[in-house]
N, C-alpha and C positions, 0 to 999 in steps of 0.2 A: 656905482661902487665907488668912484668920491666922497657922496653919502658913507657906506659904508665907512670909508679910511677914518674919512671926516669922525663919524661914532666909535669908533676902535679907538680915533686917539684922545678921543673925551672919556672916553670909558679908560684908559693906559693914565691919566691921570686924575680922576676921580676916585674909582672905584677902592685903589690904596687907601684912600685916606679915609676914606668910607667905613671899610675894615678894620682899622685899626685905631679909629672914635668908637667900636663895634665892641671890638677888644678891650680898650683900655676901660669902659664902660661894664662889661663885666667883670673885669681882673681887681676895678674899682670896691665893685660889693666887698672884697673879702679880704682888702689892703689897700697901704699905698702905691700908689703909681707912679712911678718917676720916668719913664718914658716906653712905647711900645713905637714897634713898624713893621709895617707889611709890606712886603716887594712880594709881585706876579708879572709875568710876560708869557704867553696874552693876559693882561687882569680880566678881562673876562671869568677867565681860573673863576677867580674872588667866586661869582656865581654859584659854583660849584663848592667852596671849601676847600679850594686849595691853593697852596701859596708859595713861593719858590722858598723865600726866608723868612722867617721871622724875630724880633728882638724885642726884648721884653726885659723894663730896668723895675725892680718894683724896691720900695722901703721896706714897707712888713708886710707879708702872706699868713692869713688863719683859717684853716680849712682842715677839715679832717684828716685822719688820713683812707678812707673809703672814698670818695671827692674828691683828694688829692690825685687820687689812683686814675680816678675816672675824665678829671682833667688833664694829667699827662696822656691819658689812650685816647683822646683828640689832636694830637700829635699828628695822628699817622698819615695825615695829608699836605703836612707841609715838609719838604724837602728839607729847610734845614733852619732848625729851631737852636738862639741861647738864651736862655734865661738867666736870673737870678735876683736873691733879694738878699737886701740886708740881715732878717731876721726873717726867719719861718717859723710859723707853730702850726703845730699839726699834731693833736689827739695833746696826752703831756710832754710830749715832745718838742722840746725850742730849738732850733738848726741856725749856725750864727755863716754868713756868706755862706750861701746856699746856691749853688749852680747850676745850671740842668741845658746836656748839650745834646746836640740829635743828628748826624746824616741822615740822610734813606734812611732805615729801622734800625740804627743802633743809636742806643742811645749811653750815657756817663753823666758822672753827678758827683756835687761833691758838696762834703759841707765840712764846718769849723761846729764841735761839740765843747760847750766847758761845764767845770765841773759840780761852778757856780749852778750850772742851768739845770745838772739832775737833780743834783741836791734838792732845787725846789719843784722838782717834778716828783722824785724818788724822796718823798724826808730819811726813807731807811738807810738811803748809800751817803756814804760817807767817802767814798773816793772812786773813780774804775777809772782805769789805765789800760791801754791795748797793751799786752806779751808779747805777740806772735803778732806776723800777719802773710801766708803765702798760700800759692796754690786757688788759690780767689774767697779765703774762707779766712779768720782772723780771731784770736781766742783777744776775750775782755778779762783782765783783774779788776775784782770789785772786793771793795768788804763795808759790811753795813751792820748795824745794831738793831738787835733786835730784844726790844723786852731785857735792854739795859746787859742781851750778851754783844758782841763784837766780832766779828766771825769772815775766812778772808774767804772766796767761791773763785775761781775761773769756768770761764761760759766759753761759747762757742758759738760762732753768728757766719753761716757759709747760707748759699743760694742752693735750695733744695725744690730740684723742681719748680723753679721759675720764684716760690716765692723764697721770701726771708724768714729765717730761725736762728732762733738763737737756745742752746743745748746745753746747760749746768752741771761742768766739771761734778757730779757725786754718786752718789750709786740708784744706777734706775735713774740715773737723769733721762733719760730716753724719754722718760711718763713726765715730766715737766720741760719738756719741746715746746716753745714759745711762739707762735706764727706771729712778725712782724708789720710783716708786709705781703699782700697778695692782693695780684691780679690778673682778672682774666684775657687783661689786654699787652701786659707788659711782661717778661717773660727773664727775672734776674738769671745774671750768669756769674757774676762775682763780687764780692765785697773785699775791702782792705781798711788799716788803717793807720796813720802815723803819729806818734809825741806834739804835739803844738801846744803852743803860750793857754798857760791856763786849764788845758783839755786836751785835743783828738782832733786830728781830723780826718774824716770818713772820707770814702770815695765807694765806685760801686757803678758797674755795666750793665748793659743789658739792652733787649732788643721788644720792637711788637712784637708781638707773635702774631 
């Protein structure tokens, strides 16, 4: 019995550090890691890839949308997750001060989008700003210039069947609906936005399926 207690004590000290280092090594392939903490009690849970609490702080993080969704889905065995990145680049989109919190199966995320980053990603865009946000969806108003012609168009961003879709407010706009995020492991429930310096702040709530 004494031996078992000693082994469990050693595991409690050693295993969280090993798990944190492995996670740090994996994340460093996609960006700059500033801090990783992994807590579990008993620590032997980590042998089954289960943790009570994980904290991740990154300077920058780069990932394709599909790989990002897969990474988020792996948080299912973590009771509490707090992750942030000063700069998150996924696909063509760059997000600033991105945060993700997980409590149980619920997820909440925030990020800032600057107009400069949007213009760099989509050169035809002159400006984008939120004009309404309620009921779990938001309306963006964008000005674009194509072939010397400038036009202003509204678009609705909303959660639909767990995915995030964008529908332009034009005749037959439903035919031009674009899915910007869809994951079999994550159901997005609501999105929102508010004006912020040099851009706007996004928020989203969801849950693990």
